[in-house]
Steps between C-alpha positions, in 0.01 A plus 500: 500500500147365519342236275168326455539195722256218561404505867343153477826335389698676771252399770507141375880479514506646854229256615687203352794595720281490813305180436762289674515726808120489521501119464751464784256695722205297369341821372236497232663728239307599189538742209218640287595706194357578155623292204573806291790739574429778748737778395614780731759765433790422733812286530509129571747557786280749686186291467691185592629671814164622630311180413771286662469718807125453534502125427796449736315678782192286447695172513706621796210627714249226421518204738528140383175376354387850403417617150640759261320612189671716239279677245557704190188646336409791279232749588429775248824687424688337792657174604458383858761284672412354841648254743243375751616292796360339813799618700536676830343822377587847622348680799284801406730740691781407261304540173604862455870420551531183296662669198739716702872419478627254764152427630447149640167378632674213676619663820767308684487197272832448323392186318360726227796673342505779244654839451168678553525668160292255297155657519645849489673408174181343362303815575755738347532294181120473462450875554778581253310293242182700559343208680322441831581270791250234609510403867248324725576311817315337787713411799514121544323437168730619228591778263464606138781706352527615142472780256309643208697628200389656172516260206740596221237413241127491555332169426323507163130573527273283287 
């Protein structure tokens, strides 16, 4: 069953798990999130899974010395989660396919491993939550992946 879970806390715990991997690659890894809880109606496991997926991709596909910025922010009735990296980026011809099952933008390069279901899973979970996917990428410059979900409770208006 679904609960009100704090997205900020989940994102922070995922990021803590990746700080060491980012350090090893000399990546500038930063997290920006609100102090107050950002509640969404979901399960910790599902959110953990999709956030881990997006952060993992960013660390994996960003070369040494690159930067990764993770952001959680509220905007009206929604929360926005984004992972912005200075990684390899994705060619425009692949943009439409990036969330399809078993898609890989890295043709013929086996040094990047994965089951090809990560982004497909992210998209299906986000859509099931009534959310929207965020995706921007420039080949050779980096990508931003994330999502927008409805907040469980609207912030109090003064």
